[in-house]
C-alpha positions in Angstrom: 5.8 9.5 31.0 6.4 8.8 27.3 4.0 9.3 24.5 4.6 7.2 21.5 3.5 6.6 17.9 0.9 4.0 17.4 0.3 2.4 14.0 -3.3 1.3 13.1 -3.0 -1.2 10.3 -5.9 -2.4 8.3 -5.6 -5.8 6.8 -7.7 -8.6 5.3 -9.4 -11.0 7.8 -7.9 -14.2 6.4 -5.4 -16.8 7.5 -1.8 -15.8 7.3 -2.3 -12.0 6.9 -1.0 -11.1 10.4 2.0 -13.4 10.0 3.0 -11.8 6.7 2.8 -8.2 8.2 4.7 -9.2 11.3 7.2 -11.1 9.2 7.8 -8.1 7.0 8.5 -6.0 10.0 10.8 -8.6 11.5 12.8 -8.8 8.2 13.5 -5.1 8.5 14.6 -5.4 12.2 11.4 -3.8 13.6 10.5 -5.0 17.0 6.8 -5.0 18.0 6.5 -3.8 21.6 2.7 -4.0 22.0 -0.2 -4.9 19.8 -4.0 -5.5 19.7 -6.0 -7.0 16.9 -9.6 -6.0 16.5 -11.5 -8.3 14.2 -14.3 -7.4 11.7 -16.0 -9.5 9.1 -13.8 -8.4 6.1 -10.9 -6.6 7.6 -9.0 -6.6 10.9 -7.4 -3.5 12.5 -4.1 -4.1 14.3 -2.9 -1.4 16.7 0.8 -1.6 17.4 3.6 0.2 19.0 7.0 -0.6 17.5 10.6 0.3 18.4 11.1 2.1 15.0 8.0 3.7 13.6 9.8 5.2 10.6 11.2 1.8 9.5 7.7 0.2 10.1 6.1 2.9 7.9 8.6 2.2 5.1 7.8 -1.5 5.3 4.0 -0.9 5.2 4.3 1.7 2.4 6.4 -0.6 0.3 3.9 -3.5 0.8 0.9 -1.2 0.0 -0.6 -1.8 3.4 -3.0 0.9 4.7 -2.3 2.4 8.1 -2.8 5.5 10.1 -0.7 7.0 12.9 -1.7 8.4 16.3 0.0 9.5 19.4 -0.8 7.4 22.5 0.3 7.3 26.1 2.6 4.4 27.2 2.9 3.8 30.9 5.0 1.3 32.7 3.0 -0.2 35.6 4.4 -2.2 38.5 3.5 -5.9 38.3 1.1 -6.0 41.3 -2.6 -5.9 42.0 -4.4 -2.7 41.5 -2.0 -0.8 39.3 -4.2 -0.7 36.2 -7.1 0.4 38.4 -4.9 3.2 39.8 -3.8 4.5 36.4 -7.3 4.3 34.9 -8.8 6.0 38.0 -6.3 8.9 37.7 -7.4 9.5 34.1 -11.1 9.2 35.1 -10.6 11.7 37.9 -9.1 14.1 35.3 -12.1 13.6 33.0 -9.9 11.9 30.4 -11.8 9.2 28.6 -9.9 6.0 27.7 -11.0 5.1 24.2 -9.0 1.8 24.2 -6.0 0.2 25.8 -3.7 -2.7 25.3 -0.5 -4.0 26.8 3.1 -4.9 25.8 6.6 -4.8 27.2 9.2 -2.1 27.7 12.3 -2.6 25.5 15.4 -3.7 27.5 13.6 -4.6 30.7 10.6 -6.5 29.5 8.6 -4.7 32.2 4.8 -4.5 31.4 3.5 -1.4 29.8 0.0 -0.3 29.0 -0.8 1.8 26.0 -3.8 4.1 26.4 -5.6 5.7 23.4 -7.0 8.9 24.8 -8.0 12.3 23.3 -5.7 14.3 25.5 -2.4 12.5 25.1 -0.1 15.1 26.6 -2.3 15.8 29.6 -2.8 12.1 30.3 0.9 11.5 30.1 1.5 14.2 32.7 -1.2 12.9 35.0 0.2 9.3 34.8 3.7 10.5 35.3 2.8 12.3 38.5 1.0 9.2 39.8 3.9 6.8 38.9 5.6 5.7 42.2 8.7 4.8 40.3 8.9 8.3 38.8 8.5 9.8 42.3 11.3 7.6 43.6 9.1 5.3 45.7 
């Protein structure tokens, strides 16, 4: 079960800002795999997972855009009813709180993935890997 780097980007809450940031990443060949935008009155926070965090950081640094990094758990879920419930329940049973979550796609296969922001990233990754039917050969 992979852990991955998430970028939390703070940007002004005004028309065109998200497009400019995403366009700058695109121009450097950075692919956005998952993202979530959380609005606020003056600023938005965009959480994203990209295929090349180092290149994305260079783009953001050059543009003077504020961001932070965090490790998150990224899990591929089968596309069928109950899979999100199964994954979330496994984390709950282990007393791991899900602070936030969002979805995206796995590179190459376009399979759905869910990104979980949790405090115990490595432990959550292990738990979700053990409960993944695909990892177990099912």
